[in-house]
C-alpha positions as CSV (number, residue, x, y, z in Angstrom):
1,M,-160.0,87.2,-195.0
2,I,-156.8,85.3,-195.4
3,A,-154.7,88.3,-194.5
4,A,-156.8,88.9,-191.4
5,A,-156.5,85.2,-190.4
6,V,-152.7,85.3,-190.8
7,V,-152.4,88.5,-188.8
8,G,-154.6,87.0,-186.1
9,A,-152.6,83.8,-185.9
10,I,-149.4,85.7,-185.6
11,F,-150.8,87.9,-182.9
12,G,-152.1,84.9,-181.0
13,L,-148.8,83.1,-181.3
14,G,-147.0,86.2,-180.0
15,V,-149.4,86.5,-177.0
16,Y,-148.9,82.8,-176.2
17,A,-145.1,83.1,-176.4
18,L,-145.2,86.2,-174.2
19,V,-147.3,84.4,-171.6
20,R,-145.0,81.3,-171.7
21,A,-142.0,83.6,-171.2
22,L,-143.5,85.6,-168.3
23,V,-145.1,82.7,-166.4
24,P,-142.3,80.6,-165.0
25,S,-142.6,76.9,-165.5
26,R,-141.5,74.2,-163.1
27,P,-137.8,73.8,-163.5
28,G,-136.4,70.3,-163.8
29,L,-133.7,68.6,-161.7
30,G,-131.0,69.7,-164.2
31,A,-132.1,73.3,-164.1
32,A,-132.1,73.3,-160.3
33,V,-128.6,71.8,-160.2
34,A,-127.5,74.4,-162.8
35,Q,-128.8,77.2,-160.7
36,V,-127.0,75.9,-157.6
37,D,-123.8,75.5,-159.6
38,A,-124.1,79.1,-161.0
39,L,-124.6,80.5,-157.5
40,R,-121.6,78.5,-156.2
41,A,-119.5,79.8,-159.1
42,R,-120.4,83.4,-158.5
43,S,-119.7,83.2,-154.8
44,G,-116.6,81.0,-155.1
45,S,-114.3,83.6,-156.5
46,S,-111.0,83.9,-154.6
47,P,-110.9,86.9,-152.3
48,L,-107.1,87.1,-152.6
49,A,-107.2,87.7,-156.4
50,P,-107.0,91.5,-157.2
51,P,-110.3,92.8,-158.7
52,A,-110.2,93.5,-162.3
53,P,-111.0,97.1,-163.3
54,V,-114.5,97.5,-164.6
55,T,-116.2,100.4,-166.2
56,G,-119.8,101.5,-165.9
57,T,-120.8,99.8,-169.2
58,D,-119.2,96.5,-168.1
59,R,-121.0,96.7,-164.8
60,I,-124.4,97.3,-166.5
61,R,-123.7,94.5,-169.0
62,A,-122.7,92.1,-166.2
63,A,-125.8,92.9,-164.2
64,L,-128.0,92.4,-167.3
65,G,-126.4,89.1,-168.1
66,V,-126.9,87.8,-164.5
67,R,-130.6,88.8,-164.6
68,V,-131.2,87.2,-167.9
69,A,-129.3,84.0,-166.9
70,D,-131.5,83.8,-163.7
71,F,-134.6,84.2,-165.9
72,Y,-133.4,81.3,-168.1
73,V,-132.8,79.1,-165.0
74,R,-136.3,79.9,-163.6
75,Q,-137.8,79.0,-167.0
76,G,-135.8,75.7,-167.2
77,W,-134.0,76.7,-170.4
78,T,-130.7,74.9,-170.3
79,Q,-129.4,75.6,-173.8
80,R,-126.8,72.8,-173.6
81,S,-125.5,73.1,-177.1
82,V,-125.0,76.9,-176.8
83,R,-123.3,76.4,-173.4
84,A,-121.0,73.8,-175.0
85,D,-120.1,76.2,-177.8
86,L,-119.4,79.0,-175.3
87,A,-117.2,76.6,-173.3
88,V,-115.2,75.8,-176.4
89,L,-114.7,79.5,-177.1
90,D,-114.1,80.2,-173.4
91,R,-116.8,82.8,-173.1
92,S,-119.2,83.5,-170.3
93,W,-122.9,82.5,-170.4
94,E,-123.9,85.8,-168.8
95,G,-122.0,87.9,-171.3
96,F,-123.5,86.0,-174.2
97,L,-127.0,86.6,-172.9
98,A,-126.3,90.3,-172.3
99,T,-125.0,90.6,-175.9
100,K,-128.2,89.0,-177.2
101,V,-130.5,91.3,-175.3
102,G,-128.4,94.4,-176.2
103,L,-128.6,93.5,-179.9
104,A,-132.3,92.9,-179.6
105,A,-132.8,96.4,-178.1
106,A,-130.7,97.8,-180.9
107,G,-132.9,96.0,-183.4
108,L,-136.0,97.6,-181.9
109,V,-134.4,101.0,-182.5
110,F,-133.0,100.2,-185.9
111,G,-136.3,99.2,-187.4
112,P,-138.1,102.6,-186.8
113,A,-134.9,104.4,-187.7
114,L,-134.9,102.7,-191.1
115,F,-138.5,103.6,-191.6
116,A,-137.7,107.2,-190.8
117,V,-135.0,107.3,-193.4
118,L,-137.3,105.8,-196.0
119,W,-140.0,108.3,-195.1
120,L,-137.5,111.2,-195.5
121,I,-136.4,110.2,-198.9
122,G,-140.0,110.1,-200.1
123,I,-141.1,106.5,-199.9
124,Q,-144.7,106.5,-198.5
125,L,-145.4,103.5,-196.2
126,T,-148.1,102.7,-193.8
127,L,-147.7,103.4,-190.1
128,T,-147.8,99.8,-189.1
129,I,-144.5,99.2,-190.9
130,P,-142.2,100.6,-188.1
131,L,-143.7,98.0,-185.6
132,W,-143.1,95.1,-187.9
133,L,-139.6,96.4,-188.8
134,A,-138.8,96.7,-185.1
135,L,-140.0,93.2,-184.3
136,I,-138.2,91.6,-187.3
137,F,-134.9,93.4,-186.7
138,A,-135.1,92.6,-183.0
139,G,-135.6,88.9,-183.7
140,V,-132.8,88.8,-186.3
141,F,-130.4,90.7,-184.1
142,F,-131.3,88.4,-181.1
143,L,-130.3,85.3,-183.1
144,L,-127.1,86.8,-184.6
145,P,-124.9,85.9,-181.6
146,D,-126.1,82.2,-181.8
147,L,-125.0,82.0,-185.4
148,E,-121.6,83.6,-184.7
149,V,-120.9,81.4,-181.7
150,R,-121.9,78.2,-183.6
151,R,-119.6,79.1,-186.5
152,D,-116.6,79.9,-184.3
153,A,-117.2,76.9,-182.1
154,T,-117.4,74.5,-185.1
155,A,-114.0,75.8,-186.3
156,K,-112.4,75.5,-182.9
157,R,-113.8,72.0,-182.4
158,R,-112.2,71.0,-185.7
159,D,-108.8,72.3,-184.5
160,F,-109.3,70.6,-181.1
161,R,-109.9,67.2,-182.8
162,R,-106.7,67.6,-184.8
163,V,-104.8,68.3,-181.6
164,V,-106.4,65.3,-179.9
165,G,-105.0,63.0,-182.7
166,A,-101.5,64.3,-182.1
167,Y,-102.0,64.1,-178.4
168,L,-102.9,60.4,-178.6
169,D,-99.7,59.7,-180.5
170,L,-97.7,61.6,-177.9
171,V,-99.3,59.6,-175.1
172,A,-98.6,56.3,-176.8
173,M,-94.9,57.3,-177.3
174,N,-94.7,58.2,-173.6
175,L,-96.2,54.9,-172.6
176,A,-93.8,53.1,-174.9
177,G,-90.9,54.9,-173.1
178,G,-91.9,53.3,-169.8
179,R,-94.0,56.0,-168.2
180,G,-97.3,55.2,-166.4
181,L,-100.6,56.4,-167.8
182,P,-101.1,59.5,-165.5
183,E,-97.5,60.6,-166.2
184,A,-97.9,60.0,-169.9
185,L,-101.1,62.0,-170.1
186,M,-99.5,65.0,-168.3
187,A,-96.2,64.8,-170.2
188,A,-98.0,64.8,-173.6
189,A,-100.1,67.8,-172.5
190,D,-96.9,69.7,-171.5
191,V,-95.5,69.6,-175.1
192,S,-97.1,72.8,-176.3
193,D,-98.8,75.9,-175.0
194,G,-101.6,75.9,-177.5
195,W,-105.1,76.5,-176.3
196,A,-106.3,72.9,-176.8
197,L,-103.4,71.3,-174.9
198,A,-103.7,74.0,-172.3
199,R,-107.3,73.0,-171.7
200,I,-106.3,69.4,-171.5
201,R,-103.4,70.2,-169.1
202,R,-105.7,72.3,-166.9
203,C,-108.2,69.5,-166.8
204,L,-105.6,66.9,-165.8
205,T,-104.2,69.3,-163.1
206,D,-107.7,69.8,-161.7
207,A,-108.2,66.1,-161.6
208,R,-105.0,65.6,-159.7
209,I,-106.0,68.2,-157.1
210,T,-109.6,67.0,-156.7
211,G,-108.6,63.3,-156.5
212,T,-110.5,62.1,-159.5
213,T,-109.1,59.9,-162.3
214,Q,-107.6,61.7,-165.2
215,W,-109.7,59.8,-167.8
216,A,-112.9,60.7,-165.9
217,A,-111.7,64.4,-166.1
218,L,-111.1,64.0,-169.8
219,G,-114.6,62.6,-170.2
220,Q,-116.1,65.5,-168.3
221,L,-114.1,67.9,-170.5
222,G,-115.5,66.2,-173.6
223,E,-119.0,66.5,-172.2
224,D,-118.6,70.2,-171.5
225,L,-117.1,70.9,-174.9
226,A,-119.3,68.5,-176.8
227,I,-116.3,66.6,-178.2
228,D,-117.1,62.9,-178.7
229,E,-113.4,62.0,-179.2
230,L,-112.6,62.9,-175.7
231,K,-115.5,61.0,-174.3
232,D,-114.6,57.9,-176.2
233,L,-111.0,58.3,-175.1
234,A,-112.1,58.5,-171.5
235,S,-114.2,55.3,-171.8
236,A,-111.4,53.4,-173.5
237,L,-108.9,54.5,-170.8
238,G,-111.3,53.5,-168.1
239,L,-111.6,50.0,-169.5
240,V,-107.9,49.3,-170.1
241,A,-106.2,51.5,-167.5
242,D,-104.3,48.6,-166.0
243,D,-102.8,47.2,-169.2
244,G,-100.1,49.3,-170.8
245,A,-99.9,47.3,-174.0
246,K,-103.6,47.5,-174.7
247,I,-103.6,51.2,-173.9
248,R,-100.8,51.8,-176.5
249,A,-102.5,49.8,-179.1
250,S,-105.8,51.5,-178.5
251,L,-104.4,55.0,-178.5
252,A,-102.4,54.3,-181.7
253,S,-105.5,52.9,-183.5
254,R,-107.6,55.9,-182.3
255,A,-105.0,58.4,-183.5
256,E,-104.9,56.7,-186.9
257,T,-108.7,56.8,-187.1
258,L,-108.7,60.5,-186.3
259,R,-106.1,61.2,-189.0
260,H,-108.1,59.3,-191.6
261,R,-111.3,61.2,-190.6
262,E,-109.4,64.5,-190.8
263,L,-108.1,63.6,-194.2
264,S,-111.6,62.7,-195.4
265,E,-113.0,66.0,-194.1
266,V,-110.2,67.9,-195.8
267,E,-110.9,66.1,-199.1
268,G,-114.6,66.8,-198.8
269,Q,-114.0,70.5,-198.2
270,A,-111.7,70.6,-201.1
271,G,-114.3,69.0,-203.3
272,A,-117.0,71.4,-202.2
273,R,-114.8,74.4,-202.9
274,S,-113.9,73.0,-206.3
275,Q,-117.7,72.6,-207.1
276,S,-118.3,76.2,-206.0
277,M,-115.5,77.5,-208.2
278,L,-116.9,75.5,-211.1
279,V,-120.4,77.0,-210.6
280,A,-118.9,80.5,-210.4
281,Q,-117.0,79.9,-213.6
282,M,-120.1,78.7,-215.4
283,L,-122.1,81.7,-214.2
284,L,-119.2,84.0,-215.4
285,C,-119.2,82.3,-218.8
286,T,-123.0,82.6,-219.1
287,G,-122.9,86.3,-218.3
288,F,-120.1,86.8,-220.9
289,L,-122.2,85.0,-223.5
290,V,-125.3,87.0,-222.7
291,F,-123.1,90.2,-223.0
292,L,-121.9,89.1,-226.4
293,T,-125.2,88.0,-227.9
294,F,-127.5,90.7,-226.4
295,P,-126.7,93.4,-229.2
296,A,-127.2,90.9,-232.0
297,A,-130.5,89.6,-230.4
298,M,-131.8,93.2,-230.0
299,R,-131.1,93.9,-233.7
300,V,-132.8,90.7,-234.8
301,F,-135.9,91.5,-232.7
302,E,-136.0,95.1,-234.0
303,L,-136.0,93.8,-237.6
């Protein structure tokens, strides 16, 4: 009875999820604006740029990603955290969705293939096992890109925060040299061609072209990349944009705070690794002691 109830509950939950996925809900204002922005981005490509060569597989993958992205927009699924992670990694939302769907399809095939291999080597299983294996592997493979993107985005955000600390010091030095705030922000971003400073430099250039303030552009960049340091920096610059002395003091204190935070994170990571090494050494010693005492223990128990 318990097994039948569990199977029935899982089946009912699957039917409910399928109905929720197929029946479009009423999208919110954010979803509608995101759909308009996506259509504008697709149609706003420059006609003077030479078209990149694409193969048949890339064309199918792009079409699949666009269809899945449209389905997400109709359902009102914004996935802001995942979009921020993809923005940090400079990957497209449509390509990410196409990868997820492709891996889910591969999981649907991998489950029955694994069952066929087990059947050929002589392991007798019930015929309902291939269905469960296909569903389980499809779900696991569907979630694998999310885990990969989150891991890579966390590492790149850590690197970006380190660059922001050095960038604030450079801006403060440029301000102390007599430059204005816009010139200091751009000059500090021109120091290196690293990916973090390149993103900041591109953001400042776009702000100059569009006529928005540079600190507002930095705040928008922090919002897109989910980096709180940039958003706090934009708020601080917006408050004291007319006072050079206050700006220098604020930037210097923020850079020092970022360095202390980075140092504490490095110390925490070193402590965690030391603990993991200690646990590994204890397990190794325990295994060695078991290896030494096992023959003597067997002789004692035989007597």
